[in-house]
TORKOL-4160 file (C-alpha; in steps of 0.2 Angstrom, whole numbers, padded with zeros to 4 digits, m for minus):
137
<pt num="1" X="0000" Y="0000" Z="0000"/>
<pt num="2" X="0007" Y="0017" Z="m0005"/>
<pt num="3" X="0005" Y="0030" Z="0008"/>
<pt num="4" X="0011" Y="0048" Z="0010"/>
<pt num="5" X="0015" Y="0050" Z="m0009"/>
<pt num="6" X="0017" Y="0068" Z="m0014"/>
<pt num="7" X="0018" Y="0076" Z="m0031"/>
<pt num="8" X="0033" Y="0087" Z="m0032"/>
<pt num="9" X="0040" Y="0098" Z="m0047"/>
<pt num="10" X="0046" Y="0098" Z="m0060"/>
<pt num="11" X="0035" Y="0084" Z="m0069"/>
<pt num="12" X="0041" Y="0085" Z="m0087"/>
<pt num="13" X="0041" Y="0073" Z="m0101"/>
<pt num="14" X="0051" Y="0076" Z="m0117"/>
<pt num="15" X="0054" Y="0065" Z="m0132"/>
<pt num="16" X="0069" Y="0068" Z="m0142"/>
<pt num="17" X="0067" Y="0062" Z="m0160"/>
<pt num="18" X="0081" Y="0054" Z="m0171"/>
<pt num="19" X="0083" Y="0071" Z="m0180"/>
<pt num="20" X="0086" Y="0080" Z="m0164"/>
<pt num="21" X="0068" Y="0088" Z="m0163"/>
<pt num="22" X="0059" Y="0087" Z="m0147"/>
<pt num="23" X="0041" Y="0085" Z="m0142"/>
<pt num="24" X="0037" Y="0091" Z="m0124"/>
<pt num="25" X="0022" Y="0085" Z="m0116"/>
<pt num="26" X="0011" Y="0095" Z="m0103"/>
<pt num="27" X="0007" Y="0087" Z="m0086"/>
<pt num="28" X="m0011" Y="0082" Z="m0083"/>
<pt num="29" X="m0015" Y="0086" Z="m0101"/>
<pt num="30" X="m0004" Y="0074" Z="m0110"/>
<pt num="31" X="0003" Y="0063" Z="m0096"/>
<pt num="32" X="0002" Y="0059" Z="m0077"/>
<pt num="33" X="0014" Y="0051" Z="m0065"/>
<pt num="34" X="0010" Y="0036" Z="m0054"/>
<pt num="35" X="0012" Y="0037" Z="m0035"/>
<pt num="36" X="0023" Y="0022" Z="m0035"/>
<pt num="37" X="0035" Y="0028" Z="m0048"/>
<pt num="38" X="0053" Y="0035" Z="m0045"/>
<pt num="39" X="0060" Y="0052" Z="m0049"/>
<pt num="40" X="0074" Y="0056" Z="m0060"/>
<pt num="41" X="0079" Y="0057" Z="m0078"/>
<pt num="42" X="0079" Y="0043" Z="m0090"/>
<pt num="43" X="0083" Y="0040" Z="m0108"/>
<pt num="44" X="0082" Y="0025" Z="m0120"/>
<pt num="45" X="0074" Y="0019" Z="m0136"/>
<pt num="46" X="0056" Y="0016" Z="m0135"/>
<pt num="47" X="0049" Y="m0002" Z="m0137"/>
<pt num="48" X="0031" Y="m0007" Z="m0137"/>
<pt num="49" X="0026" Y="m0023" Z="m0127"/>
<pt num="50" X="0007" Y="m0024" Z="m0128"/>
<pt num="51" X="m0001" Y="m0026" Z="m0111"/>
<pt num="52" X="0015" Y="m0030" Z="m0102"/>
<pt num="53" X="0009" Y="m0047" Z="m0097"/>
<pt num="54" X="0020" Y="m0062" Z="m0094"/>
<pt num="55" X="0010" Y="m0077" Z="m0088"/>
<pt num="56" X="0013" Y="m0096" Z="m0089"/>
<pt num="57" X="m0005" Y="m0102" Z="m0088"/>
<pt num="58" X="m0013" Y="m0097" Z="m0100"/>
<pt num="59" X="0003" Y="m0096" Z="m0110"/>
<pt num="60" X="0005" Y="m0077" Z="m0114"/>
<pt num="61" X="0020" Y="m0067" Z="m0115"/>
<pt num="62" X="0021" Y="m0049" Z="m0122"/>
<pt num="63" X="0039" Y="m0048" Z="m0119"/>
<pt num="64" X="0043" Y="m0064" Z="m0130"/>
<pt num="65" X="0057" Y="m0060" Z="m0142"/>
<pt num="66" X="0058" Y="m0042" Z="m0137"/>
<pt num="67" X="0074" Y="m0034" Z="m0130"/>
<pt num="68" X="0069" Y="m0021" Z="m0117"/>
<pt num="69" X="0086" Y="m0020" Z="m0108"/>
<pt num="70" X="0090" Y="m0001" Z="m0106"/>
<pt num="71" X="0075" Y="0004" Z="m0115"/>
<pt num="72" X="0059" Y="0014" Z="m0111"/>
<pt num="73" X="0044" Y="0001" Z="m0112"/>
<pt num="74" X="0027" Y="0007" Z="m0118"/>
<pt num="75" X="0013" Y="m0003" Z="m0111"/>
<pt num="76" X="m0006" Y="m0003" Z="m0112"/>
<pt num="77" X="m0016" Y="m0002" Z="m0096"/>
<pt num="78" X="m0027" Y="m0016" Z="m0091"/>
<pt num="79" X="m0029" Y="m0033" Z="m0101"/>
<pt num="80" X="m0034" Y="m0039" Z="m0118"/>
<pt num="81" X="m0053" Y="m0041" Z="m0119"/>
<pt num="82" X="m0055" Y="m0033" Z="m0101"/>
<pt num="83" X="m0074" Y="m0031" Z="m0104"/>
<pt num="84" X="m0076" Y="m0050" Z="m0106"/>
<pt num="85" X="m0077" Y="m0060" Z="m0089"/>
<pt num="86" X="m0072" Y="m0076" Z="m0099"/>
<pt num="87" X="m0056" Y="m0068" Z="m0106"/>
<pt num="88" X="m0040" Y="m0076" Z="m0100"/>
<pt num="89" X="m0036" Y="m0062" Z="m0088"/>
<pt num="90" X="m0054" Y="m0055" Z="m0085"/>
<pt num="91" X="m0059" Y="m0050" Z="m0068"/>
<pt num="92" X="m0077" Y="m0052" Z="m0062"/>
<pt num="93" X="m0088" Y="m0037" Z="m0065"/>
<pt num="94" X="m0074" Y="m0028" Z="m0074"/>
<pt num="95" X="m0062" Y="m0028" Z="m0060"/>
<pt num="96" X="m0043" Y="m0027" Z="m0063"/>
<pt num="97" X="m0034" Y="m0044" Z="m0062"/>
<pt num="98" X="m0017" Y="m0047" Z="m0056"/>
<pt num="99" X="m0010" Y="m0046" Z="m0074"/>
<pt num="100" X="m0019" Y="m0029" Z="m0077"/>
<pt num="101" X="m0012" Y="m0022" Z="m0061"/>
<pt num="102" X="0001" Y="m0008" Z="m0065"/>
<pt num="103" X="0013" Y="m0013" Z="m0052"/>
<pt num="104" X="0013" Y="m0031" Z="m0059"/>
<pt num="105" X="0017" Y="m0023" Z="m0076"/>
<pt num="106" X="0031" Y="m0012" Z="m0069"/>
<pt num="107" X="0039" Y="m0028" Z="m0061"/>
<pt num="108" X="0038" Y="m0038" Z="m0077"/>
<pt num="109" X="0047" Y="m0024" Z="m0087"/>
<pt num="110" X="0060" Y="m0019" Z="m0074"/>
<pt num="111" X="0064" Y="m0038" Z="m0071"/>
<pt num="112" X="0069" Y="m0038" Z="m0090"/>
<pt num="113" X="0080" Y="m0022" Z="m0088"/>
<pt num="114" X="0068" Y="m0008" Z="m0093"/>
<pt num="115" X="0074" Y="0010" Z="m0088"/>
<pt num="116" X="0057" Y="0017" Z="m0088"/>
<pt num="117" X="0039" Y="0012" Z="m0092"/>
<pt num="118" X="0026" Y="0023" Z="m0100"/>
<pt num="119" X="0008" Y="0018" Z="m0099"/>
<pt num="120" X="m0005" Y="0022" Z="m0113"/>
<pt num="121" X="m0023" Y="0019" Z="m0112"/>
<pt num="122" X="m0029" Y="0002" Z="m0119"/>
<pt num="123" X="m0041" Y="0003" Z="m0134"/>
<pt num="124" X="m0057" Y="m0002" Z="m0124"/>
<pt num="125" X="m0054" Y="0011" Z="m0110"/>
<pt num="126" X="m0050" Y="0024" Z="m0123"/>
<pt num="127" X="m0066" Y="0020" Z="m0133"/>
<pt num="128" X="m0077" Y="0021" Z="m0117"/>
<pt num="129" X="m0069" Y="0038" Z="m0112"/>
<pt num="130" X="m0073" Y="0045" Z="m0129"/>
<pt num="131" X="m0091" Y="0039" Z="m0128"/>
<pt num="132" X="m0092" Y="0048" Z="m0111"/>
<pt num="133" X="m0085" Y="0064" Z="m0117"/>
<pt num="134" X="m0097" Y="0063" Z="m0132"/>
<pt num="135" X="m0112" Y="0061" Z="m0121"/>
<pt num="136" X="m0107" Y="0076" Z="m0110"/>
<pt num="137" X="m0107" Y="0088" Z="m0125"/>
């Protein structure tokens, strides 16, 4: 359980492209931090590893054949088919399973040598959020 976490400044995220151009993201508009993350600078190439799941039963490994050592790993939140209770990693009533827990995903990536993890919204959550925004308009 995380207690006493406090957001300090600065909270910045900047991507430097191969041609030297930079993209600077805005906190709370483009990105947010997690209360269980660390502070400091990081750099490395980006590598996408799906949902960041590594499970023996059922056999499922988003890291198979991917070298993440020294890289920034991009992972989707939650699990595949999260809306389906019968999906391999589905939780009852839409709850988050162990495989969908962000800390589990961080552990999987760090154990493989990742220097940082960036989470992006999964397709299902992104669609649901877009529907909610559209209904509010």
